CHARMM-style PDB file with segment names, atoms N, HN, CA, C and O in Angstrom:
ATOM      1  N   MET     1      78.230  71.296  90.092  1.00  0.00      PROA
ATOM      2  CA  MET     1      78.400  71.485  88.644  1.00  0.00      PROA
ATOM      3  C   MET     1      78.873  72.913  88.343  1.00  0.00      PROA
ATOM      4  O   MET     1      79.843  73.116  87.613  1.00  0.00      PROA
ATOM      5  N   ILE     2      78.173  73.893  88.915  1.00  0.00      PROA
ATOM      6  HN  ILE     2      77.384  73.728  89.508  1.00  0.00      PROA
ATOM      7  CA  ILE     2      78.558  75.286  88.672  1.00  0.00      PROA
ATOM      8  C   ILE     2      79.954  75.544  89.222  1.00  0.00      PROA
ATOM      9  O   ILE     2      80.756  76.238  88.597  1.00  0.00      PROA
ATOM     10  N   GLU     3      80.242  74.983  90.395  1.00  0.00      PROA
ATOM     11  HN  GLU     3      79.591  74.419  90.903  1.00  0.00      PROA
ATOM     12  CA  GLU     3      81.565  75.171  90.998  1.00  0.00      PROA
ATOM     13  C   GLU     3      82.649  74.661  90.057  1.00  0.00      PROA
ATOM     14  O   GLU     3      83.702  75.281  89.907  1.00  0.00      PROA
ATOM     15  N   LYS     4      82.373  73.515  89.423  1.00  0.00      PROA
ATOM     16  HN  LYS     4      81.517  73.011  89.544  1.00  0.00      PROA
ATOM     17  CA  LYS     4      83.358  72.939  88.508  1.00  0.00      PROA
ATOM     18  C   LYS     4      83.593  73.909  87.345  1.00  0.00      PROA
ATOM     19  O   LYS     4      84.733  74.129  86.936  1.00  0.00      PROA
ATOM     20  N   LEU     5      82.523  74.478  86.822  1.00  0.00      PROA
ATOM     21  HN  LEU     5      81.597  74.299  87.154  1.00  0.00      PROA
ATOM     22  CA  LEU     5      82.656  75.429  85.717  1.00  0.00      PROA
ATOM     23  C   LEU     5      83.485  76.630  86.142  1.00  0.00      PROA
ATOM     24  O   LEU     5      84.356  77.081  85.398  1.00  0.00      PROA
ATOM     25  N   GLU     6      83.220  77.149  87.335  1.00  0.00      PROA
ATOM     26  HN  GLU     6      82.512  76.783  87.940  1.00  0.00      PROA
ATOM     27  CA  GLU     6      83.979  78.295  87.849  1.00  0.00      PROA
ATOM     28  C   GLU     6      85.460  77.950  87.899  1.00  0.00      PROA
ATOM     29  O   GLU     6      86.312  78.733  87.478  1.00  0.00      PROA
ATOM     30  N   GLU     7      85.752  76.761  88.425  1.00  0.00      PROA
ATOM     31  HN  GLU     7      85.061  76.125  88.767  1.00  0.00      PROA
ATOM     32  CA  GLU     7      87.152  76.325  88.533  1.00  0.00      PROA
ATOM     33  C   GLU     7      87.804  76.279  87.158  1.00  0.00      PROA
ATOM     34  O   GLU     7      88.935  76.733  86.979  1.00  0.00      PROA
ATOM     35  N   GLU     8      87.078  75.725  86.189  1.00  0.00      PROA
ATOM     36  HN  GLU     8      86.160  75.356  86.334  1.00  0.00      PROA
ATOM     37  CA  GLU     8      87.640  75.612  84.838  1.00  0.00      PROA
ATOM     38  C   GLU     8      87.864  76.995  84.234  1.00  0.00      PROA
ATOM     39  O   GLU     8      88.845  77.227  83.529  1.00  0.00      PROA
ATOM     40  N   LYS     9      86.928  77.917  84.525  1.00  0.00      PROA
ATOM     41  HN  LYS     9      86.130  77.728  85.098  1.00  0.00      PROA
ATOM     42  CA  LYS     9      87.062  79.277  84.010  1.00  0.00      PROA
ATOM     43  C   LYS     9      88.329  79.920  84.564  1.00  0.00      PROA
ATOM     44  O   LYS     9      89.085  80.559  83.833  1.00  0.00      PROA
ATOM     45  N   ILE    10      88.547  79.745  85.851  1.00  0.00      PROA
ATOM     46  HN  ILE    10      87.932  79.226  86.445  1.00  0.00      PROA
ATOM     47  CA  ILE    10      89.741  80.295  86.495  1.00  0.00      PROA
ATOM     48  C   ILE    10      90.978  79.670  85.857  1.00  0.00      PROA
ATOM     49  O   ILE    10      91.952  80.362  85.558  1.00  0.00      PROA
ATOM     50  N   GLN    11      90.929  78.352  85.651  1.00  0.00      PROA
ATOM     51  HN  GLN    11      90.138  77.790  85.893  1.00  0.00      PROA
ATOM     52  CA  GLN    11      92.047  77.630  85.053  1.00  0.00      PROA
ATOM     53  C   GLN    11      92.338  78.199  83.663  1.00  0.00      PROA
ATOM     54  O   GLN    11      93.494  78.432  83.309  1.00  0.00      PROA
ATOM     55  N   LEU    12      91.277  78.421  82.880  1.00  0.00      PROA
ATOM     56  HN  LEU    12      90.338  78.232  83.168  1.00  0.00      PROA
ATOM     57  CA  LEU    12      91.453  78.956  81.526  1.00  0.00      PROA
ATOM     58  C   LEU    12      92.043  80.354  81.591  1.00  0.00      PROA
ATOM     59  O   LEU    12      92.916  80.707  80.798  1.00  0.00      PROA
ATOM     60  N   GLY    13      91.559  81.152  82.546  1.00  0.00      PROA
ATOM     61  HN  GLY    13      90.850  80.865  83.190  1.00  0.00      PROA
ATOM     62  CA  GLY    13      92.074  82.505  82.714  1.00  0.00      PROA
ATOM     63  C   GLY    13      93.564  82.482  82.979  1.00  0.00      PROA
ATOM     64  O   GLY    13      94.317  83.286  82.431  1.00  0.00      PROA
ATOM     65  N   LEU    14      93.986  81.550  83.827  1.00  0.00      PROA
ATOM     66  HN  LEU    14      93.374  80.896  84.273  1.00  0.00      PROA
ATOM     67  CA  LEU    14      95.411  81.434  84.149  1.00  0.00      PROA
ATOM     68  C   LEU    14      96.189  81.038  82.901  1.00  0.00      PROA
ATOM     69  O   LEU    14      97.266  81.572  82.636  1.00  0.00      PROA
ATOM     70  N   ASP    15      95.638  80.102  82.138  1.00  0.00      PROA
ATOM     71  HN  ASP    15      94.763  79.669  82.354  1.00  0.00      PROA
ATOM     72  CA  ASP    15      96.319  79.657  80.915  1.00  0.00      PROA
ATOM     73  C   ASP    15      96.533  80.845  79.978  1.00  0.00      PROA
ATOM     74  O   ASP    15      97.603  81.006  79.390  1.00  0.00      PROA
ATOM     75  N   VAL    16      95.490  81.677  79.850  1.00  0.00      PROA
ATOM     76  HN  VAL    16      94.621  81.546  80.327  1.00  0.00      PROA
ATOM     77  CA  VAL    16      95.582  82.840  78.964  1.00  0.00      PROA
ATOM     78  C   VAL    16      96.666  83.782  79.465  1.00  0.00      PROA
ATOM     79  O   VAL    16      97.459  84.300  78.679  1.00  0.00      PROA
ATOM     80  N   ASP    17      96.699  84.007  80.792  1.00  0.00      PROA
ATOM     81  HN  ASP    17      96.055  83.586  81.431  1.00  0.00      PROA
ATOM     82  CA  ASP    17      97.725  84.880  81.370  1.00  0.00      PROA
ATOM     83  C   ASP    17      99.114  84.346  81.043  1.00  0.00      PROA
ATOM     84  O   ASP    17     100.004  85.100  80.649  1.00  0.00      PROA
ATOM     85  N   VAL    18      99.287  83.051  81.209  1.00  0.00      PROA
ATOM     86  HN  VAL    18      98.564  82.439  81.529  1.00  0.00      PROA
ATOM     87  CA  VAL    18     100.594  82.432  80.950  1.00  0.00      PROA
ATOM     88  C   VAL    18     100.969  82.614  79.481  1.00  0.00      PROA
ATOM     89  O   VAL    18     102.112  82.942  79.161  1.00  0.00      PROA
ATOM     90  N   GLN    19     100.004  82.400  78.597  1.00  0.00      PROA
ATOM     91  HN  GLN    19      99.076  82.133  78.857  1.00  0.00      PROA
ATOM     92  CA  GLN    19     100.280  82.540  77.164  1.00  0.00      PROA
ATOM     93  C   GLN    19     100.664  83.979  76.832  1.00  0.00      PROA
ATOM     94  O   GLN    19     101.569  84.222  76.033  1.00  0.00      PROA
ATOM     95  N   ASN    20      99.955  84.944  77.465  1.00  0.00      PROA
ATOM     96  HN  ASN    20      99.220  84.747  78.114  1.00  0.00      PROA
ATOM     97  CA  ASN    20     100.272  86.353  77.222  1.00  0.00      PROA
ATOM     98  C   ASN    20     101.691  86.653  77.672  1.00  0.00      PROA
ATOM     99  O   ASN    20     102.437  87.346  76.981  1.00  0.00      PROA
ATOM    100  N   LEU    21     102.061  86.125  78.837  1.00  0.00      PROA
ATOM    101  HN  LEU    21     101.455  85.561  79.399  1.00  0.00      PROA
ATOM    102  CA  LEU    21     103.416  86.345  79.358  1.00  0.00      PROA
ATOM    103  C   LEU    21     104.441  85.763  78.394  1.00  0.00      PROA
ATOM    104  O   LEU    21     105.440  86.406  78.073  1.00  0.00      PROA
ATOM    105  N   GLU    22     104.187  84.550  77.940  1.00  0.00      PROA
ATOM    106  HN  GLU    22     103.375  84.027  78.201  1.00  0.00      PROA
ATOM    107  CA  GLU    22     105.116  83.891  77.013  1.00  0.00      PROA
ATOM    108  C   GLU    22     105.250  84.726  75.739  1.00  0.00      PROA
ATOM    109  O   GLU    22     106.355  84.938  75.240  1.00  0.00      PROA
ATOM    110  N   ALA    23     104.119  85.194  75.221  1.00  0.00      PROA
ATOM    111  HN  ALA    23     103.222  85.022  75.627  1.00  0.00      PROA
ATOM    112  CA  ALA    23     104.135  85.986  73.989  1.00  0.00      PROA
ATOM    113  C   ALA    23     104.951  87.253  74.185  1.00  0.00      PROA
ATOM    114  O   ALA    23     105.720  87.648  73.308  1.00  0.00      PROA
ATOM    115  N   LYS    24     104.780  87.891  75.348  1.00  0.00      PROA
ATOM    116  HN  LYS    24     104.155  87.569  76.060  1.00  0.00      PROA
ATOM    117  CA  LYS    24     105.541  89.113  75.641  1.00  0.00      PROA
ATOM    118  C   LYS    24     107.026  88.804  75.682  1.00  0.00      PROA
ATOM    119  O   LYS    24     107.841  89.551  75.141  1.00  0.00      PROA
ATOM    120  N   LYS    25     107.370  87.700  76.327  1.00  0.00      PROA
ATOM    121  HN  LYS    25     106.708  87.094  76.766  1.00  0.00      PROA
ATOM    122  CA  LYS    25     108.781  87.305  76.446  1.00  0.00      PROA
ATOM    123  C   LYS    25     109.375  87.083  75.061  1.00  0.00      PROA
ATOM    124  O   LYS    25     110.480  87.538  74.765  1.00  0.00      PROA
ATOM    125  N   ILE    26     108.627  86.377  74.216  1.00  0.00      PROA
ATOM    126  HN  ILE    26     107.729  86.007  74.456  1.00  0.00      PROA
ATOM    127  CA  ILE    26     109.109  86.066  72.869  1.00  0.00      PROA
ATOM    128  C   ILE    26     109.302  87.363  72.088  1.00  0.00      PROA
ATOM    129  O   ILE    26     110.302  87.542  71.393  1.00  0.00      PROA
ATOM    130  N   ARG    27     108.312  88.278  72.216  1.00  0.00      PROA
ATOM    131  HN  ARG    27     107.500  88.133  72.780  1.00  0.00      PROA
ATOM    132  CA  ARG    27     108.393  89.545  71.509  1.00  0.00      PROA
ATOM    133  C   ARG    27     109.615  90.332  71.968  1.00  0.00      PROA
ATOM    134  O   ARG    27     110.345  90.906  71.160  1.00  0.00      PROA
ATOM    135  N   LYS    28     109.821  90.344  73.281  1.00  0.00      PROA
ATOM    136  HN  LYS    28     109.229  89.877  73.937  1.00  0.00      PROA
ATOM    137  CA  LYS    28     110.977  91.060  73.842  1.00  0.00      PROA
ATOM    138  C   LYS    28     112.260  90.454  73.300  1.00  0.00      PROA
ATOM    139  O   LYS    28     113.174  91.180  72.910  1.00  0.00      PROA
ATOM    140  N   GLY    29     112.335  89.133  73.273  1.00  0.00      PROA
ATOM    141  HN  GLY    29     111.592  88.543  73.591  1.00  0.00      PROA
ATOM    142  CA  GLY    29     113.524  88.456  72.782  1.00  0.00      PROA
ATOM    143  C   GLY    29     113.774  88.807  71.329  1.00  0.00      PROA
ATOM    144  O   GLY    29     114.914  89.026  70.919  1.00  0.00      PROA
ATOM    145  N   LYS    30     112.691  88.861  70.547  1.00  0.00      PROA
ATOM    146  HN  LYS    30     111.765  88.684  70.881  1.00  0.00      PROA
ATOM    147  CA  LYS    30     112.807  89.175  69.131  1.00  0.00      PROA
ATOM    148  C   LYS    30     113.341  90.600  68.961  1.00  0.00      PROA
ATOM    149  O   LYS    30     114.231  90.846  68.147  1.00  0.00      PROA
ATOM    150  N   ASN    31     112.787  91.528  69.738  1.00  0.00      PROA
ATOM    151  HN  ASN    31     112.065  91.327  70.399  1.00  0.00      PROA
ATOM    152  CA  ASN    31     113.252  92.913  69.663  1.00  0.00      PROA
ATOM    153  C   ASN    31     114.730  92.989  69.991  1.00  0.00      PROA
ATOM    154  O   ASN    31     115.481  93.722  69.347  1.00  0.00      PROA
ATOM    155  N   LYS    32     115.143  92.234  70.990  1.00  0.00      PROA
ATOM    156  HN  LYS    32     114.533  91.639  71.512  1.00  0.00      PROA
ATOM    157  CA  LYS    32     116.553  92.244  71.413  1.00  0.00      PROA
ATOM    158  C   LYS    32     117.428  91.768  70.251  1.00  0.00      PROA
ATOM    159  O   LYS    32     118.463  92.367  69.959  1.00  0.00      PROA
ATOM    160  N   VAL    33     117.012  90.709  69.606  1.00  0.00      PROA
ATOM    161  HN  VAL    33     116.171  90.222  69.844  1.00  0.00      PROA
ATOM    162  CA  VAL    33     117.791  90.163  68.483  1.00  0.00      PROA
ATOM    163  C   VAL    33     117.886  91.201  67.367  1.00  0.00      PROA
ATOM    164  O   VAL    33     118.949  91.390  66.775  1.00  0.00      PROA
ATOM    165  N   GLU    34     116.763  91.874  67.082  1.00  0.00      PROA
ATOM    166  HN  GLU    34     115.899  91.721  67.563  1.00  0.00      PROA
ATOM    167  CA  GLU    34     116.773  92.883  66.024  1.00  0.00      PROA
ATOM    168  C   GLU    34     117.687  94.043  66.395  1.00  0.00      PROA
ATOM    169  O   GLU    34     118.407  94.569  65.546  1.00  0.00      PROA
ATOM    170  N   GLU    35     117.655  94.442  67.672  1.00  0.00      PROA
ATOM    171  HN  GLU    35     117.070  94.015  68.361  1.00  0.00      PROA
ATOM    172  CA  GLU    35     118.534  95.523  68.132  1.00  0.00      PROA
ATOM    173  C   GLU    35     119.989  95.115  67.946  1.00  0.00      PROA
ATOM    174  O   GLU    35     120.808  95.903  67.472  1.00  0.00      PROA
ATOM    175  N   ASP    36     120.304  93.882  68.320  1.00  0.00      PROA
ATOM    176  HN  ASP    36     119.639  93.242  68.705  1.00  0.00      PROA
ATOM    177  CA  ASP    36     121.678  93.396  68.188  1.00  0.00      PROA
ATOM    178  C   ASP    36     122.111  93.429  66.720  1.00  0.00      PROA
ATOM    179  O   ASP    36     123.248  93.783  66.407  1.00  0.00      PROA
ATOM    180  N   LEU    37     121.192  93.057  65.827  1.00  0.00      PROA
ATOM    181  HN  LEU    37     120.269  92.770  66.082  1.00  0.00      PROA
ATOM    182  CA  LEU    37     121.515  93.074  64.397  1.00  0.00      PROA
ATOM    183  C   LEU    37     121.791  94.499  63.943  1.00  0.00      PROA
ATOM    184  O   LEU    37     122.750  94.751  63.214  1.00  0.00      PROA
ATOM    185  N   ASP    38     120.942  95.438  64.380  1.00  0.00      PROA
ATOM    186  HN  ASP    38     120.163  95.233  64.973  1.00  0.00      PROA
ATOM    187  CA  ASP    38     121.144  96.840  64.017  1.00  0.00      PROA
ATOM    188  C   ASP    38     122.508  97.314  64.496  1.00  0.00      PROA
ATOM    189  O   ASP    38     123.240  97.975  63.760  1.00  0.00      PROA
ATOM    190  N   ASN    39     122.840  96.974  65.725  1.00  0.00      PROA
ATOM    191  HN  ASN    39     122.245  96.436  66.323  1.00  0.00      PROA
ATOM    192  CA  ASN    39     124.122  97.391  66.295  1.00  0.00      PROA
ATOM    193  C   ASN    39     125.279  96.779  65.510  1.00  0.00      PROA
ATOM    194  O   ASN    39     126.315  97.418  65.327  1.00  0.00      PROA
ATOM    195  N   ALA    40     125.105  95.553  65.052  1.00  0.00      PROA
ATOM    196  HN  ALA    40     124.263  95.034  65.201  1.00  0.00      PROA
ATOM    197  CA  ALA    40     126.171  94.869  64.324  1.00  0.00      PROA
ATOM    198  C   ALA    40     126.381  95.537  62.960  1.00  0.00      PROA
ATOM    199  O   ALA    40     127.501  95.577  62.451  1.00  0.00      PROA
ATOM    200  N   ARG    41     125.299  96.058  62.372  1.00  0.00      PROA
ATOM    201  HN  ARG    41     124.389  96.025  62.785  1.00  0.00      PROA
ATOM    202  CA  ARG    41     125.379  96.689  61.056  1.00  0.00      PROA
ATOM    203  C   ARG    41     126.142  98.006  61.110  1.00  0.00      PROA
ATOM    204  O   ARG    41     126.866  98.346  60.174  1.00  0.00      PROA
ATOM    205  N   VAL    42     125.985  98.734  62.184  1.00  0.00      PROA
ATOM    206  HN  VAL    42     125.397  98.458  62.944  1.00  0.00      PROA
ATOM    207  CA  VAL    42     126.591 100.076  62.288  1.00  0.00      PROA
ATOM    208  C   VAL    42     128.109  99.994  62.205  1.00  0.00      PROA
ATOM    209  OT1 VAL    42     128.787 101.020  62.274  1.00  0.00      PROA
TER     210      VAL     42
END
């Protein structure tokens, strides 16, 4: 039973890591788009 909980905790930890990575990627992409817009305005 405890082993199962540990496994699930690890699984959840991985999910959180993946979500953080995705969020970073999205943020980076957004910044890139904003930079491109700024460059287009100049």
